[in-house]
mmCIF file of the N, C-alpha and C atoms, coordinates in Angstrom:
data_MODEL
# 
_entry.id   MODEL 
# 
loop_
_atom_site.group_PDB 
_atom_site.id 
_atom_site.type_symbol 
_atom_site.label_atom_id 
_atom_site.label_alt_id 
_atom_site.label_comp_id 
_atom_site.label_asym_id 
_atom_site.label_entity_id 
_atom_site.label_seq_id 
_atom_site.pdbx_PDB_ins_code 
_atom_site.Cartn_x 
_atom_site.Cartn_y 
_atom_site.Cartn_z 
_atom_site.occupancy 
_atom_site.B_iso_or_equiv 
_atom_site.pdbx_formal_charge 
_atom_site.auth_seq_id 
_atom_site.auth_comp_id 
_atom_site.auth_asym_id 
_atom_site.auth_atom_id 
_atom_site.pdbx_PDB_model_num 
ATOM 1   N N  . MET A 1 1  ? 1.460   3.799   -0.857  1.00 0.00 ? 1  MET A N  1 
ATOM 2   C CA . MET A 1 1  ? 0.447   3.998   -0.187  1.00 0.00 ? 1  MET A CA 1 
ATOM 3   C C  . MET A 1 1  ? 0.045   5.264   0.189   1.00 0.00 ? 1  MET A C  1 
ATOM 4   N N  . ARG A 1 2  ? -0.922  6.098   -0.541  1.00 0.00 ? 2  ARG A N  1 
ATOM 5   C CA . ARG A 1 2  ? -1.072  7.283   -0.428  1.00 0.00 ? 2  ARG A CA 1 
ATOM 6   C C  . ARG A 1 2  ? -2.885  7.088   1.021   1.00 0.00 ? 2  ARG A C  1 
ATOM 7   N N  . GLY A 1 3  ? -2.708  8.511   1.493   1.00 0.00 ? 3  GLY A N  1 
ATOM 8   C CA . GLY A 1 3  ? -4.283  8.245   1.684   1.00 0.00 ? 3  GLY A CA 1 
ATOM 9   C C  . GLY A 1 3  ? -4.859  10.043  1.675   1.00 0.00 ? 3  GLY A C  1 
ATOM 10  N N  . SER A 1 4  ? -6.182  9.732   1.796   1.00 0.00 ? 4  SER A N  1 
ATOM 11  C CA . SER A 1 4  ? -6.614  11.206  1.483   1.00 0.00 ? 4  SER A CA 1 
ATOM 12  C C  . SER A 1 4  ? -7.906  11.660  1.778   1.00 0.00 ? 4  SER A C  1 
ATOM 13  N N  . ALA A 1 5  ? -8.505  12.661  3.020   1.00 0.00 ? 5  ALA A N  1 
ATOM 14  C CA . ALA A 1 5  ? -9.710  12.582  3.636   1.00 0.00 ? 5  ALA A CA 1 
ATOM 15  C C  . ALA A 1 5  ? -10.762 12.920  2.720   1.00 0.00 ? 5  ALA A C  1 
ATOM 16  N N  . ASP A 1 6  ? -9.897  13.553  1.340   1.00 0.00 ? 6  ASP A N  1 
ATOM 17  C CA . ASP A 1 6  ? -11.128 14.259  0.224   1.00 0.00 ? 6  ASP A CA 1 
ATOM 18  C C  . ASP A 1 6  ? -11.046 14.092  -0.915  1.00 0.00 ? 6  ASP A C  1 
ATOM 19  N N  . GLY A 1 7  ? -10.028 13.047  -1.226  1.00 0.00 ? 7  GLY A N  1 
ATOM 20  C CA . GLY A 1 7  ? -9.883  12.802  -2.850  1.00 0.00 ? 7  GLY A CA 1 
ATOM 21  C C  . GLY A 1 7  ? -9.273  13.135  -3.419  1.00 0.00 ? 7  GLY A C  1 
ATOM 22  N N  . THR A 1 8  ? -8.660  14.763  -3.139  1.00 0.00 ? 8  THR A N  1 
ATOM 23  C CA . THR A 1 8  ? -8.066  15.434  -3.427  1.00 0.00 ? 8  THR A CA 1 
ATOM 24  C C  . THR A 1 8  ? -6.710  15.620  -3.593  1.00 0.00 ? 8  THR A C  1 
ATOM 25  N N  . THR A 1 9  ? -6.041  15.754  -1.881  1.00 0.00 ? 9  THR A N  1 
ATOM 26  C CA . THR A 1 9  ? -4.849  16.011  -1.308  1.00 0.00 ? 9  THR A CA 1 
ATOM 27  C C  . THR A 1 9  ? -4.470  14.621  -0.822  1.00 0.00 ? 9  THR A C  1 
ATOM 28  N N  . TRP A 1 10 ? -3.134  14.798  -1.369  1.00 0.00 ? 10 TRP A N  1 
ATOM 29  C CA . TRP A 1 10 ? -3.037  12.713  -0.854  1.00 0.00 ? 10 TRP A CA 1 
ATOM 30  C C  . TRP A 1 10 ? -1.685  13.378  0.216   1.00 0.00 ? 10 TRP A C  1 
ATOM 31  N N  . THR A 1 11 ? -1.950  11.906  0.838   1.00 0.00 ? 11 THR A N  1 
ATOM 32  C CA . THR A 1 11 ? -0.355  11.620  1.963   1.00 0.00 ? 11 THR A CA 1 
ATOM 33  C C  . THR A 1 11 ? 0.264   10.463  1.618   1.00 0.00 ? 11 THR A C  1 
ATOM 34  N N  . ASP A 1 12 ? 1.561   10.917  1.934   1.00 0.00 ? 12 ASP A N  1 
ATOM 35  C CA . ASP A 1 12 ? 1.823   9.452   1.755   1.00 0.00 ? 12 ASP A CA 1 
ATOM 36  C C  . ASP A 1 12 ? 2.201   8.808   2.817   1.00 0.00 ? 12 ASP A C  1 
ATOM 37  N N  . LEU A 1 13 ? 1.886   7.690   2.910   1.00 0.00 ? 13 LEU A N  1 
ATOM 38  C CA . LEU A 1 13 ? 1.338   6.782   4.238   1.00 0.00 ? 13 LEU A CA 1 
ATOM 39  C C  . LEU A 1 13 ? 2.737   6.228   4.397   1.00 0.00 ? 13 LEU A C  1 
ATOM 40  N N  . ASP A 1 14 ? 3.365   4.990   3.216   1.00 0.00 ? 14 ASP A N  1 
ATOM 41  C CA . ASP A 1 14 ? 3.851   4.379   3.581   1.00 0.00 ? 14 ASP A CA 1 
ATOM 42  C C  . ASP A 1 14 ? 4.905   4.096   1.637   1.00 0.00 ? 14 ASP A C  1 
ATOM 43  N N  . ARG A 1 15 ? 5.954   3.632   2.008   1.00 0.00 ? 15 ARG A N  1 
ATOM 44  C CA . ARG A 1 15 ? 6.772   3.493   0.747   1.00 0.00 ? 15 ARG A CA 1 
ATOM 45  C C  . ARG A 1 15 ? 7.401   2.051   0.577   1.00 0.00 ? 15 ARG A C  1 
ATOM 46  N N  . ARG A 1 16 ? 7.527   1.536   0.084   1.00 0.00 ? 16 ARG A N  1 
ATOM 47  C CA . ARG A 1 16 ? 8.128   -0.126  0.222   1.00 0.00 ? 16 ARG A CA 1 
ATOM 48  C C  . ARG A 1 16 ? 9.035   -0.359  -0.867  1.00 0.00 ? 16 ARG A C  1 
ATOM 49  N N  . SER A 1 17 ? 9.965   -0.588  -0.829  1.00 0.00 ? 17 SER A N  1 
ATOM 50  C CA . SER A 1 17 ? 10.751  -0.808  -2.067  1.00 0.00 ? 17 SER A CA 1 
ATOM 51  C C  . SER A 1 17 ? 12.378  -2.450  -1.371  1.00 0.00 ? 17 SER A C  1 
ATOM 52  N N  . GLY A 1 18 ? 12.246  -2.870  -3.191  1.00 0.00 ? 18 GLY A N  1 
ATOM 53  C CA . GLY A 1 18 ? 12.763  -4.026  -3.017  1.00 0.00 ? 18 GLY A CA 1 
ATOM 54  C C  . GLY A 1 18 ? 12.993  -5.338  -2.277  1.00 0.00 ? 18 GLY A C  1 
ATOM 55  N N  . GLY A 1 19 ? 11.282  -5.695  -1.910  1.00 0.00 ? 19 GLY A N  1 
ATOM 56  C CA . GLY A 1 19 ? 11.169  -6.536  -0.468  1.00 0.00 ? 19 GLY A CA 1 
ATOM 57  C C  . GLY A 1 19 ? 10.639  -7.504  -0.953  1.00 0.00 ? 19 GLY A C  1 
ATOM 58  N N  . PRO A 1 20 ? 11.787  -8.601  -1.399  1.00 0.00 ? 20 PRO A N  1 
ATOM 59  C CA . PRO A 1 20 ? 11.556  -9.726  -2.213  1.00 0.00 ? 20 PRO A CA 1 
ATOM 60  C C  . PRO A 1 20 ? 10.490  -11.378 -1.658  1.00 0.00 ? 20 PRO A C  1 
ATOM 61  N N  . PHE A 1 21 ? 9.947   -11.409 -2.420  1.00 0.00 ? 21 PHE A N  1 
ATOM 62  C CA . PHE A 1 21 ? 8.955   -12.780 -2.079  1.00 0.00 ? 21 PHE A CA 1 
ATOM 63  C C  . PHE A 1 21 ? 9.822   -13.868 -2.130  1.00 0.00 ? 21 PHE A C  1 
ATOM 64  N N  . ARG A 1 22 ? 9.625   -15.221 -1.171  1.00 0.00 ? 22 ARG A N  1 
ATOM 65  C CA . ARG A 1 22 ? 10.145  -16.062 -1.257  1.00 0.00 ? 22 ARG A CA 1 
ATOM 66  C C  . ARG A 1 22 ? 9.844   -17.173 -1.833  1.00 0.00 ? 22 ARG A C  1 
ATOM 67  N N  . TRP A 1 23 ? 8.466   -17.277 -2.152  1.00 0.00 ? 23 TRP A N  1 
ATOM 68  C CA . TRP A 1 23 ? 7.601   -18.307 -2.792  1.00 0.00 ? 23 TRP A CA 1 
ATOM 69  C C  . TRP A 1 23 ? 6.849   -17.572 -3.648  1.00 0.00 ? 23 TRP A C  1 
ATOM 70  N N  . ASP A 1 24 ? 6.112   -18.606 -4.867  1.00 0.00 ? 24 ASP A N  1 
ATOM 71  C CA . ASP A 1 24 ? 4.678   -17.641 -5.610  1.00 0.00 ? 24 ASP A CA 1 
ATOM 72  C C  . ASP A 1 24 ? 3.784   -17.568 -4.785  1.00 0.00 ? 24 ASP A C  1 
ATOM 73  N N  . ARG A 1 25 ? 2.833   -16.822 -4.795  1.00 0.00 ? 25 ARG A N  1 
ATOM 74  C CA . ARG A 1 25 ? 1.775   -16.646 -4.119  1.00 0.00 ? 25 ARG A CA 1 
ATOM 75  C C  . ARG A 1 25 ? 2.091   -16.518 -2.629  1.00 0.00 ? 25 ARG A C  1 
ATOM 76  N N  . GLN A 1 26 ? 3.116   -15.867 -1.699  1.00 0.00 ? 26 GLN A N  1 
ATOM 77  C CA . GLN A 1 26 ? 3.122   -15.440 -0.423  1.00 0.00 ? 26 GLN A CA 1 
ATOM 78  C C  . GLN A 1 26 ? 2.450   -14.763 -0.320  1.00 0.00 ? 26 GLN A C  1 
ATOM 79  N N  . ALA A 1 27 ? 1.750   -14.374 1.064   1.00 0.00 ? 27 ALA A N  1 
ATOM 80  C CA . ALA A 1 27 ? 1.200   -13.512 1.417   1.00 0.00 ? 27 ALA A CA 1 
ATOM 81  C C  . ALA A 1 27 ? 1.950   -12.711 2.426   1.00 0.00 ? 27 ALA A C  1 
ATOM 82  N N  . ARG A 1 28 ? 2.137   -11.026 2.595   1.00 0.00 ? 28 ARG A N  1 
ATOM 83  C CA . ARG A 1 28 ? 2.614   -10.665 3.519   1.00 0.00 ? 28 ARG A CA 1 
ATOM 84  C C  . ARG A 1 28 ? 2.022   -9.741  4.276   1.00 0.00 ? 28 ARG A C  1 
ATOM 85  N N  . ALA A 1 29 ? 2.012   -9.371  5.299   1.00 0.00 ? 29 ALA A N  1 
ATOM 86  C CA . ALA A 1 29 ? 1.179   -8.492  6.169   1.00 0.00 ? 29 ALA A CA 1 
ATOM 87  C C  . ALA A 1 29 ? 1.962   -6.826  6.024   1.00 0.00 ? 29 ALA A C  1 
ATOM 88  N N  . PHE A 1 30 ? 1.685   -6.011  5.743   1.00 0.00 ? 30 PHE A N  1 
ATOM 89  C CA . PHE A 1 30 ? 2.847   -4.673  5.995   1.00 0.00 ? 30 PHE A CA 1 
ATOM 90  C C  . PHE A 1 30 ? 1.478   -3.533  7.039   1.00 0.00 ? 30 PHE A C  1 
ATOM 91  N N  . SER A 1 31 ? 2.039   -3.002  7.579   1.00 0.00 ? 31 SER A N  1 
ATOM 92  C CA . SER A 1 31 ? 1.460   -2.152  9.367   1.00 0.00 ? 31 SER A CA 1 
ATOM 93  C C  . SER A 1 31 ? 1.822   -0.793  8.691   1.00 0.00 ? 31 SER A C  1 
ATOM 94  N N  . LEU A 1 32 ? 0.893   0.095   8.676   1.00 0.00 ? 32 LEU A N  1 
ATOM 95  C CA . LEU A 1 32 ? 1.284   1.831   8.083   1.00 0.00 ? 32 LEU A CA 1 
ATOM 96  C C  . LEU A 1 32 ? 2.533   2.458   9.559   1.00 0.00 ? 32 LEU A C  1 
ATOM 97  N N  . PRO A 1 33 ? 3.630   2.884   8.986   1.00 0.00 ? 33 PRO A N  1 
ATOM 98  C CA . PRO A 1 33 ? 3.921   3.336   10.785  1.00 0.00 ? 33 PRO A CA 1 
ATOM 99  C C  . PRO A 1 33 ? 3.405   4.392   11.336  1.00 0.00 ? 33 PRO A C  1 
ATOM 100 N N  . GLU A 1 34 ? 2.200   4.956   10.719  1.00 0.00 ? 34 GLU A N  1 
ATOM 101 C CA . GLU A 1 34 ? 1.848   6.182   11.101  1.00 0.00 ? 34 GLU A CA 1 
ATOM 102 C C  . GLU A 1 34 ? 0.481   5.966   11.068  1.00 0.00 ? 34 GLU A C  1 
ATOM 103 N N  . PRO A 1 35 ? -0.718  4.817   11.459  1.00 0.00 ? 35 PRO A N  1 
ATOM 104 C CA . PRO A 1 35 ? -1.961  4.977   10.704  1.00 0.00 ? 35 PRO A CA 1 
ATOM 105 C C  . PRO A 1 35 ? -2.583  6.582   11.363  1.00 0.00 ? 35 PRO A C  1 
ATOM 106 N N  . GLY A 1 36 ? -4.046  6.883   9.705   1.00 0.00 ? 36 GLY A N  1 
ATOM 107 C CA . GLY A 1 36 ? -4.366  7.949   10.510  1.00 0.00 ? 36 GLY A CA 1 
ATOM 108 C C  . GLY A 1 36 ? -5.730  8.040   10.456  1.00 0.00 ? 36 GLY A C  1 
ATOM 109 N N  . ARG A 1 37 ? -6.934  8.455   10.117  1.00 0.00 ? 37 ARG A N  1 
ATOM 110 C CA . ARG A 1 37 ? -8.044  8.573   9.900   1.00 0.00 ? 37 ARG A CA 1 
ATOM 111 C C  . ARG A 1 37 ? -8.245  9.053   7.943   1.00 0.00 ? 37 ARG A C  1 
ATOM 112 N N  . TYR A 1 38 ? -8.531  8.022   6.797   1.00 0.00 ? 38 TYR A N  1 
ATOM 113 C CA . TYR A 1 38 ? -8.472  8.771   5.667   1.00 0.00 ? 38 TYR A CA 1 
ATOM 114 C C  . TYR A 1 38 ? -9.705  8.333   5.380   1.00 0.00 ? 38 TYR A C  1 
ATOM 115 N N  . TRP A 1 39 ? -10.412 8.503   3.847   1.00 0.00 ? 39 TRP A N  1 
ATOM 116 C CA . TRP A 1 39 ? -11.900 8.035   3.540   1.00 0.00 ? 39 TRP A CA 1 
ATOM 117 C C  . TRP A 1 39 ? -11.361 7.692   2.103   1.00 0.00 ? 39 TRP A C  1 
ATOM 118 N N  . HIS A 1 40 ? -9.948  7.812   1.560   1.00 0.00 ? 40 HIS A N  1 
ATOM 119 C CA . HIS A 1 40 ? -9.284  6.984   0.153   1.00 0.00 ? 40 HIS A CA 1 
ATOM 120 C C  . HIS A 1 40 ? -8.127  6.470   0.364   1.00 0.00 ? 40 HIS A C  1 
ATOM 121 N N  . CYS A 1 41 ? -7.919  5.551   -0.157  1.00 0.00 ? 41 CYS A N  1 
ATOM 122 C CA . CYS A 1 41 ? -6.130  5.454   -0.662  1.00 0.00 ? 41 CYS A CA 1 
ATOM 123 C C  . CYS A 1 41 ? -6.230  4.848   -1.588  1.00 0.00 ? 41 CYS A C  1 
ATOM 124 N N  . ARG A 1 42 ? -4.896  5.121   -1.877  1.00 0.00 ? 42 ARG A N  1 
ATOM 125 C CA . ARG A 1 42 ? -4.121  4.746   -3.272  1.00 0.00 ? 42 ARG A CA 1 
ATOM 126 C C  . ARG A 1 42 ? -2.948  3.980   -3.447  1.00 0.00 ? 42 ARG A C  1 
ATOM 127 N N  . LEU A 1 43 ? -3.067  3.019   -3.754  1.00 0.00 ? 43 LEU A N  1 
ATOM 128 C CA . LEU A 1 43 ? -1.597  2.042   -3.927  1.00 0.00 ? 43 LEU A CA 1 
ATOM 129 C C  . LEU A 1 43 ? -1.039  2.609   -5.224  1.00 0.00 ? 43 LEU A C  1 
ATOM 130 N N  . VAL A 1 44 ? 0.344   2.746   -5.429  1.00 0.00 ? 44 VAL A N  1 
ATOM 131 C CA . VAL A 1 44 ? 1.164   3.563   -6.233  1.00 0.00 ? 44 VAL A CA 1 
ATOM 132 C C  . VAL A 1 44 ? 2.459   2.647   -6.585  1.00 0.00 ? 44 VAL A C  1 
ATOM 133 N N  . LEU A 1 45 ? 2.274   2.045   -7.683  1.00 0.00 ? 45 LEU A N  1 
ATOM 134 C CA . LEU A 1 45 ? 3.330   0.724   -8.137  1.00 0.00 ? 45 LEU A CA 1 
ATOM 135 C C  . LEU A 1 45 ? 4.402   1.582   -9.094  1.00 0.00 ? 45 LEU A C  1 
ATOM 136 N N  . ASP A 1 46 ? 4.995   1.982   -8.995  1.00 0.00 ? 46 ASP A N  1 
ATOM 137 C CA . ASP A 1 46 ? 6.734   2.489   -9.849  1.00 0.00 ? 46 ASP A CA 1 
ATOM 138 C C  . ASP A 1 46 ? 6.701   1.801   -10.509 1.00 0.00 ? 46 ASP A C  1 
ATOM 139 N N  . GLY A 1 47 ? 7.387   1.847   -11.486 1.00 0.00 ? 47 GLY A N  1 
ATOM 140 C CA . GLY A 1 47 ? 8.133   0.478   -12.139 1.00 0.00 ? 47 GLY A CA 1 
ATOM 141 C C  . GLY A 1 47 ? 7.363   -0.435  -12.538 1.00 0.00 ? 47 GLY A C  1 
ATOM 142 N N  . GLU A 1 48 ? 7.618   -1.808  -12.948 1.00 0.00 ? 48 GLU A N  1 
ATOM 143 C CA . GLU A 1 48 ? 7.000   -3.217  -13.034 1.00 0.00 ? 48 GLU A CA 1 
ATOM 144 C C  . GLU A 1 48 ? 6.499   -4.046  -11.615 1.00 0.00 ? 48 GLU A C  1 
ATOM 145 N N  . ALA A 1 49 ? 5.299   -4.353  -11.571 1.00 0.00 ? 49 ALA A N  1 
ATOM 146 C CA . ALA A 1 49 ? 5.328   -5.279  -11.179 1.00 0.00 ? 49 ALA A CA 1 
ATOM 147 C C  . ALA A 1 49 ? 3.564   -5.843  -11.209 1.00 0.00 ? 49 ALA A C  1 
ATOM 148 N N  . ALA A 1 50 ? 4.243   -6.932  -10.519 1.00 0.00 ? 50 ALA A N  1 
ATOM 149 C CA . ALA A 1 50 ? 2.914   -8.003  -10.949 1.00 0.00 ? 50 ALA A CA 1 
ATOM 150 C C  . ALA A 1 50 ? 2.414   -8.337  -9.455  1.00 0.00 ? 50 ALA A C  1 
ATOM 151 N N  . LEU A 1 51 ? 1.056   -7.824  -9.095  1.00 0.00 ? 51 LEU A N  1 
ATOM 152 C CA . LEU A 1 51 ? 0.284   -8.627  -8.113  1.00 0.00 ? 51 LEU A CA 1 
ATOM 153 C C  . LEU A 1 51 ? -1.270  -9.102  -8.179  1.00 0.00 ? 51 LEU A C  1 
ATOM 154 N N  . ALA A 1 52 ? -1.112  -10.023 -7.555  1.00 0.00 ? 52 ALA A N  1 
ATOM 155 C CA . ALA A 1 52 ? -2.406  -11.294 -7.732  1.00 0.00 ? 52 ALA A CA 1 
ATOM 156 C C  . ALA A 1 52 ? -3.517  -10.896 -6.896  1.00 0.00 ? 52 ALA A C  1 
ATOM 157 N N  . GLU A 1 53 ? -3.258  -10.167 -6.001  1.00 0.00 ? 53 GLU A N  1 
ATOM 158 C CA . GLU A 1 53 ? -4.311  -9.633  -4.814  1.00 0.00 ? 53 GLU A CA 1 
ATOM 159 C C  . GLU A 1 53 ? -3.910  -8.923  -4.059  1.00 0.00 ? 53 GLU A C  1 
ATOM 160 N N  . VAL A 1 54 ? -4.474  -7.607  -3.168  1.00 0.00 ? 54 VAL A N  1 
ATOM 161 C CA . VAL A 1 54 ? -4.229  -6.932  -2.434  1.00 0.00 ? 54 VAL A CA 1 
ATOM 162 C C  . VAL A 1 54 ? -5.679  -6.535  -1.766  1.00 0.00 ? 54 VAL A C  1 
ATOM 163 N N  . GLU A 1 55 ? -5.503  -6.725  -0.632  1.00 0.00 ? 55 GLU A N  1 
ATOM 164 C CA . GLU A 1 55 ? -6.310  -6.755  0.958   1.00 0.00 ? 55 GLU A CA 1 
ATOM 165 C C  . GLU A 1 55 ? -5.818  -5.208  1.692   1.00 0.00 ? 55 GLU A C  1 
ATOM 166 N N  . LEU A 1 56 ? -6.895  -4.960  1.556   1.00 0.00 ? 56 LEU A N  1 
ATOM 167 C CA . LEU A 1 56 ? -7.065  -3.775  2.995   1.00 0.00 ? 56 LEU A CA 1 
ATOM 168 C C  . LEU A 1 56 ? -7.752  -3.617  4.144   1.00 0.00 ? 56 LEU A C  1 
ATOM 169 N N  . LEU A 1 57 ? -7.451  -3.968  4.921   1.00 0.00 ? 57 LEU A N  1 
ATOM 170 C CA . LEU A 1 57 ? -7.879  -3.960  6.197   1.00 0.00 ? 57 LEU A CA 1 
ATOM 171 C C  . LEU A 1 57 ? -7.531  -2.496  6.927   1.00 0.00 ? 57 LEU A C  1 
ATOM 172 N N  . ALA A 1 58 ? -9.218  -2.174  7.495   1.00 0.00 ? 58 ALA A N  1 
ATOM 173 C CA . ALA A 1 58 ? -9.042  -1.328  8.982   1.00 0.00 ? 58 ALA A CA 1 
ATOM 174 C C  . ALA A 1 58 ? -9.549  -1.309  9.854   1.00 0.00 ? 58 ALA A C  1 
# 
């Protein structure tokens, strides 16, 4: 997850790797280690990934 105040300069907010989901359609919550104030957020997926839904809460 990356955040930006201006939509140009991005800051890495969190990075995850290899977190298994135990069953199909499982929902998991993740909190940012150091939350901040950002107008823009970007979810970056490296490699292969399959997502049905992403929900961002402020």
